[in-house]
C-alpha positions as a printed Julia matrix, in Angstrom:
444×3 Matrix{Float64}:
 -29.92  119.18   72.7
 -30.28  116.87   69.7
 -29.48  119.77   67.36
 -26.27  120.44   69.29
 -25.31  116.77   69.27
 -25.78  116.65   65.51
 -23.85  119.89   65.02
 -20.8   118.84   67.05
 -20.67  115.17   66.13
 -17.38  115.61   64.26
 -14.2   113.54   64.36
 -12.33  114.46   67.53
  -9.52  113.05   69.72
 -10.19  111.66   73.19
  -7.15  113.58   74.48
  -5.47  110.97   76.64
  -2.27  112.74   75.54
  -1.09  115.87   73.8
   0.0   115.77   71.09
  -2.36  112.92   70.25
  -0.6   109.83   68.9
  -1.35  110.48   65.19
   0.31  113.89   65.54
   3.51  112.73   67.19
   6.7   113.95   65.54
   8.11  110.47   65.02
  10.78  111.55   62.54
  12.68  113.61   65.1
  12.23  111.02   67.85
  15.06  108.82   69.05
  15.1   106.4    71.96
  18.31  107.74   73.52
  16.84  111.25   73.82
  13.68  109.82   75.33
  15.68  107.84   77.89
  17.65  110.97   78.76
  14.38  112.84   79.29
  13.02  110.01   81.42
  16.1   110.07   83.66
  15.86  113.85   84.05
  12.17  113.66   84.95
  12.75  110.8    87.36
  15.47  112.74   89.17
  12.9   115.46   89.84
   9.78  113.41   90.54
  10.91  110.05   91.91
   9.84  110.83   95.48
   6.21  111.12   94.34
   6.29  107.71   92.71
   5.31  106.56   89.22
   2.32  105.06   87.46
   2.84  101.63   85.91
   0.68  100.22   83.13
   1.04   96.57   82.07
  -0.55   95.51   78.8
  -1.72   91.89   78.68
  -2.92   91.52   75.07
  -4.31   87.99   74.89
  -7.99   87.16   74.45
  -9.63   83.83   73.69
 -12.06   85.42   71.23
 -12.33   88.68   69.31
 -14.84   91.26   70.51
 -15.66   92.81   67.15
 -16.26   96.34   68.5
 -12.84   96.42   70.19
 -10.23   99.05   69.31
  -7.52   97.75   71.67
  -4.29   96.01   70.71
  -5.09   92.31   71.16
  -3.88   88.86   70.19
  -6.56   86.2    69.83
  -5.57   82.7    70.96
  -6.8    79.8    73.05
  -3.22   78.64   73.6
  -2.38   79.48   77.2
   1.22   78.43   76.73
   1.8    82.02   75.61
   1.42   83.24   79.21
   4.8    82.33   80.69
   7.05   83.6    77.83
   5.15   86.89   77.79
   5.42   87.31   81.57
   9.15   86.62   81.4
   9.47   89.37   78.78
   7.52   91.83   80.93
   9.83   91.17   83.86
  12.91   91.64   81.68
  11.53   94.95   80.44
  10.92   96.06   84.03
  14.52   95.13   84.88
  15.76   97.31   82.01
  13.83  100.28   83.38
  15.07   99.7    86.92
  18.66   99.59   85.66
  18.2   102.81   83.67
  16.7   104.61   86.68
  19.26  103.22   89.09
  16.71  101.85   91.54
  13.27  100.29   91.86
  10.72  103.1    91.43
   7.96  103.58   93.97
   4.77  102.41   92.26
   2.02  104.84   93.21
  -0.47  103.59   90.62
  -0.64  100.23   88.83
  -3.1    99.09   86.18
  -3.41   95.8    84.3
  -5.06   96.34   80.91
  -5.55   94.44   77.71
  -6.6    92.4    75.98
  -7.97   90.39   78.82
  -5.78   90.35   81.95
  -7.9    87.53   83.36
  -6.91   85.44   80.32
  -3.82   84.75   82.45
  -4.16   82.23   85.24
  -4.3    83.54   88.79
  -1.06   81.67   89.48
   0.76   83.39   86.62
  -0.58   86.81   87.57
   0.67   86.24   91.1
   4.13   85.33   89.79
   4.2    88.44   87.6
   3.09   90.79   90.35
   5.28   89.33   93.08
   8.26   90.2    90.9
   6.98   93.59   89.75
   6.09   94.66   93.3
   9.19   93.24   95.0
  10.71   95.91   97.22
   7.61   98.11   97.38
   7.23   99.42  100.91
   3.63  100.53  100.58
   0.62   99.73   98.41
  -0.63  102.27   95.88
  -3.8   102.5    93.8
  -3.88   99.13   92.0
  -6.58   98.17   89.49
  -7.26   95.66   86.73
  -9.63   95.07   83.84
 -11.64   91.85   83.84
 -13.92   89.94   81.51
 -16.99   88.71   83.44
 -16.94   85.48   81.45
 -13.56   84.26   82.7
 -12.86   86.06   85.99
 -12.71   83.54   88.82
 -12.84   83.8    92.59
  -9.17   82.83   92.58
  -8.35   85.81   90.34
 -10.11   88.13   92.77
  -8.43   86.65   95.84
  -4.92   86.57   94.4
  -5.04   90.12   93.05
  -6.49   91.44   96.3
  -3.67   89.74   98.21
  -1.24   91.67   95.96
  -2.81   95.0    96.91
  -5.45   95.46   94.21
  -8.6    97.21   95.41
 -10.23   98.28   92.13
 -11.74   96.13   89.39
 -13.19   97.22   86.06
 -15.65   94.9    84.33
 -16.26   95.23   80.6
 -20.02   94.83   80.18
 -20.86   97.06   77.19
 -24.49   95.82   76.88
 -26.6    92.96   78.27
 -28.85   92.76   75.19
 -28.4    89.25   73.66
 -28.68   90.57   70.09
 -25.96   93.17   70.71
 -23.76   90.59   72.4
 -24.1    88.3    69.39
 -23.1    91.05   66.97
 -20.09   92.16   69.03
 -19.14   88.57   69.96
 -18.93   89.3    73.66
 -21.05   87.3    76.06
 -21.69   87.74   79.76
 -24.83   87.48   81.84
 -26.23   89.66   84.59
 -25.78   86.78   87.04
 -22.07   86.49   86.19
 -21.51   90.22   86.73
 -23.57   90.15   89.93
 -21.56   87.24   91.33
 -18.18   88.86   90.54
 -19.29   92.21   91.96
 -20.54   90.66   95.2
 -17.44   88.48   95.59
 -15.13   91.43   94.99
 -16.86   93.5    97.64
 -16.92   90.62  100.13
 -13.18   90.13   99.63
 -12.51   93.83  100.25
 -12.38   95.66   96.9
 -13.33   99.27   97.48
 -14.19  100.31   93.92
 -15.99   98.45   91.14
 -16.25   99.99   87.67
 -18.47   98.9    84.79
 -17.77   99.82   81.17
 -20.84  100.5    79.02
 -20.93  101.54   75.35
 -23.62  103.33   73.38
 -23.86  103.19   69.59
 -23.14   99.45   69.31
 -24.58   97.41   66.44
 -28.13   96.29   67.08
 -28.48   98.53   70.13
 -31.92   99.92   70.88
 -33.49  102.19   73.48
 -35.29   99.25   75.04
 -32.1    97.21   75.27
 -30.11  100.11   76.74
 -32.84  100.83   79.3
 -32.8    97.19   80.41
 -28.99   97.19   80.61
 -28.76  100.34   82.7
 -31.61   99.22   84.96
 -29.67   96.02   85.67
 -26.45   97.98   86.17
 -27.81  100.49   88.68
 -29.33   97.64   90.7
 -25.8    96.23   91.09
 -24.6    99.74   92.01
 -20.99   99.85   90.79
 -18.97  102.72   92.25
 -18.02  104.02   88.8
 -19.44  103.71   85.31
 -17.66  104.54   82.06
 -20.25  105.29   79.37
 -18.35  105.41   76.1
 -19.34  106.2    72.55
 -18.63  103.29   70.22
 -15.71  104.31   68.0
 -16.32  102.89   64.53
 -12.91  102.83   62.83
 -12.93   99.72   60.58
 -10.03  101.16   58.59
  -7.96  100.7    61.77
  -9.69   97.65   63.27
 -10.82   95.21   60.54
 -12.72   93.14   63.13
 -15.36   95.87   63.08
 -16.27   94.75   59.57
 -18.1    91.81   61.2
 -21.11   94.12   60.96
 -21.98   96.99   58.64
 -22.91  100.63   59.13
 -26.53   99.58   58.61
 -26.33   97.68   61.91
 -25.26  100.78   63.82
 -27.56  103.34   65.44
 -26.5   106.56   63.73
 -27.38  110.23   63.77
 -30.38  111.0    65.92
 -30.78  107.35   66.99
 -27.3   107.32   68.53
 -27.75  110.75   70.09
 -30.95  109.6    71.76
 -29.13  106.58   73.22
 -26.52  108.92   74.68
 -29.08  111.27   76.19
 -31.12  108.36   77.56
 -28.13  106.67   79.2
 -26.8   109.88   80.72
 -30.24  110.79   82.12
 -30.7   107.34   83.68
 -27.24  107.44   85.29
 -27.81  110.92   86.7
 -31.19  109.87   88.1
 -29.56  106.84   89.75
 -27.16  109.1    91.66
 -24.1   109.0    89.44
 -22.24  112.29   89.08
 -20.62  113.14   85.76
 -16.83  113.17   86.07
 -15.07  114.76   83.12
 -15.82  112.99   79.84
 -17.62  109.63   79.59
 -17.22  108.86   83.32
 -19.74  108.76   86.14
 -19.19  108.02   89.83
 -21.04  107.84   93.11
 -20.23  110.62   95.57
 -18.51  108.06   97.8
 -15.95  107.08   95.14
 -12.36  108.36   95.02
 -12.82  109.65   91.47
 -15.64  111.96   92.55
 -13.7   113.11   95.61
 -10.6   113.87   93.54
 -12.72  115.95   91.15
 -14.01  118.03   94.08
 -10.49  118.44   95.43
  -9.12  119.57   92.05
  -6.81  116.54   91.88
  -8.42  114.66   88.98
  -5.94  113.63   86.28
  -6.17  112.07   82.82
  -3.61  109.89   81.07
  -3.47  106.85   78.79
  -5.31  104.85   81.46
  -8.2   107.34   81.42
  -9.28  109.41   84.43
  -7.41  108.74   87.64
  -7.7   110.22   91.15
  -3.98  110.97   91.34
  -1.36  112.67   89.22
   2.1   111.19   88.78
   4.52  112.89   86.4
   5.89  109.6    85.07
   3.98  106.71   83.52
   5.89  103.62   82.45
   4.13  101.21   80.12
   5.24   97.58   79.97
   4.22   95.13   77.28
   3.28   95.16   73.64
   1.9    98.51   72.35
   2.13  100.14   75.83
   2.79  103.87   75.93
   5.13  105.53   78.42
   4.99  109.2    79.4
   7.93  110.89   81.1
   6.22  114.33   81.2
   8.49  115.68   78.46
   7.94  112.96   75.88
   6.09  109.78   74.93
   7.27  106.36   73.77
   5.21  103.47   72.43
   6.34   99.84   72.4
   6.25   97.49   69.44
   2.67   96.62   68.49
   3.25   92.99   67.44
   3.88   90.39   70.1
   6.68   88.74   68.08
   8.5    92.06   67.57
   8.13   92.91   71.24
   9.52   89.55   72.37
  12.38   89.82   69.89
  13.46   93.24   71.15
  13.3    92.11   74.76
  15.4    89.03   73.88
  18.08   91.48   72.69
  17.94   93.19   76.11
  16.73   96.51   74.72
  13.7    98.66   75.33
  11.11   97.61   72.72
  10.23  101.18   71.73
   8.78  101.48   68.23
   8.01  105.2    68.05
   7.59  108.26   70.2
   7.46  112.02   70.53
   9.75  114.5    72.29
   7.6   117.34   73.6
   8.39  120.97   72.9
   7.67  123.74   75.39
   4.55  124.6    73.36
   3.42  120.96   73.5
   3.75  120.97   77.28
   1.87  124.25   77.58
  -1.04  123.0    75.45
  -1.06  119.67   77.27
  -1.5   121.5    80.6
  -4.33  123.56   79.11
  -6.2   120.55   77.72
  -5.79  118.66   81.0
  -7.32  121.62   82.85
 -10.38  121.54   80.61
 -10.67  117.77   80.69
 -10.34  117.51   84.48
 -11.43  120.83   86.01
 -13.57  122.16   83.13
 -11.93  125.56   83.54
  -8.8   127.18   82.14
  -6.97  130.48   82.57
  -5.4   131.45   79.27
  -2.74  134.05   78.48
  -3.95  137.31   76.97
  -1.79  136.86   73.85
  -3.53  133.56   73.04
  -7.04  134.66   73.94
  -8.24  136.2    70.63
  -7.25  133.13   68.61
  -8.79  130.63   71.04
 -11.91  132.73   71.49
 -12.4   132.83   67.72
 -12.14  129.05   67.53
 -14.68  128.73   70.34
 -17.12  131.22   68.81
 -19.76  128.68   67.83
 -19.51  126.89   71.19
 -19.87  130.23   73.01
 -22.95  131.12   70.94
 -24.48  127.74   71.77
 -23.78  128.34   75.51
 -21.52  125.31   75.87
 -18.56  127.38   77.04
 -18.07  130.92   78.29
 -15.1   133.27   78.33
 -14.89  135.65   81.28
 -11.75  137.74   81.2
  -8.92  135.27   80.75
 -10.97  132.33   82.01
 -12.55  129.69   79.8
 -15.28  127.84   81.68
 -17.21  124.82   80.49
 -20.92  125.35   81.11
 -23.09  122.45   82.4
 -24.38  121.62   78.92
 -20.83  121.77   77.58
 -19.68  118.74   79.58
 -21.01  116.57   76.78
 -18.78  118.41   74.31
 -15.4   118.42   76.05
 -13.65  116.88   73.05
 -14.93  119.67   70.81
 -13.92  122.38   73.29
 -10.39  121.0    73.67
  -9.97  120.96   69.89
  -9.81  124.77   70.02
  -6.45  124.43   71.79
  -5.05  121.65   69.6
  -2.46  123.46   67.48
  -1.27  120.24   65.8
  -4.77  119.5    64.55
  -5.3   123.06   63.28
  -1.95  122.98   61.5
  -2.56  119.65   59.77
  -6.37  119.66   59.47
  -6.5   115.86   59.62
  -9.05  115.14   62.37
 -11.6   113.59   60.04
  -9.05  111.1    58.76
  -7.66  110.03   62.13
 -10.29  110.09   64.87
 -13.71  108.69   65.69
 -16.82  110.85   66.01
 -17.06  112.94   69.19
 -20.49  111.61   70.23
């Protein structure tokens, strides 16, 4: 296994979209065409409802491993102006669509959503959810160090039933290097309170490959985690991209477990999670058999979008807030990445779209193929495309990570750890431009 991990540890996309963001055709994109595509899609899919993502970028301190779009401040006066802008953006979308969309799925991400006071989150959500006749699948990300009982109670009262806690690692040395601090007792208290209140799904985020991380530290972390028994666990590879995120220069490559050391951390963590009863769901995700994510995988309903794996599939995703990405099934649009630019565009009563991509029929075809591999680990491919794709998969077939039977491509059990590599065989944009090593983090 270690030989395979070394062999396929190449730069690869995570495939939360296709084309991936670095390969968007931004030159031919224009907002009016995107809006037209959104209206067309909404006319067809409105009855099924939409997904809504709200990006809350503020954090009181910088987690140096983080690759998210954040704004570091201890000034909580930023909350109200930002919330007002979010609500204005939502009003623009409602006006464009001619009605208030049915929100089937809602996620608060960041940043640190619990940076915002419970009172301000309630104000935001009361306005966002006004007119909704039924509750959908609502979730939020939380920092164990600042999530209060009031946060849990208020969000539950607004229909939220899922919480995701960013843990990463309990090892004090690792926490010092990544500047993120939370204790087992804090996580335990939040988990217990959430379940007592009525939350039905608790997720923990863990990362392997962090600076200062060791086998002993990871073993201790996972032992603590499985005792708390979250319903889901995301076990991510640390993406070291200091050329994109300068905060990662807080430590050096010498601090990072690399090569075989990192591979062994991955194997160790995966083995411990499997032994604790967590089933592997797609890429990086594990869930108990009682969780909705596991059930959706069995039912063939698992989906993947910019929010990661989700147990439902909506054709339209609207992203509100700085840097958020919207997906109208035939195109993507990303908001301004700087808070000041975002607020300025909203003040002019216009959608704060900075860039985007209008999908071609080939883009949509490949997107469907990659989603099938990412979510069902199987794909039927047209005969005309088979020789080319099979040639690209040759090494993976030889190594028994994937098999081709007739027109079917099937991911073998060992191949689940190499989904990013397998999907790359379908990525025409990447093959055309040959830029993966310059744009993406390592696959493992």
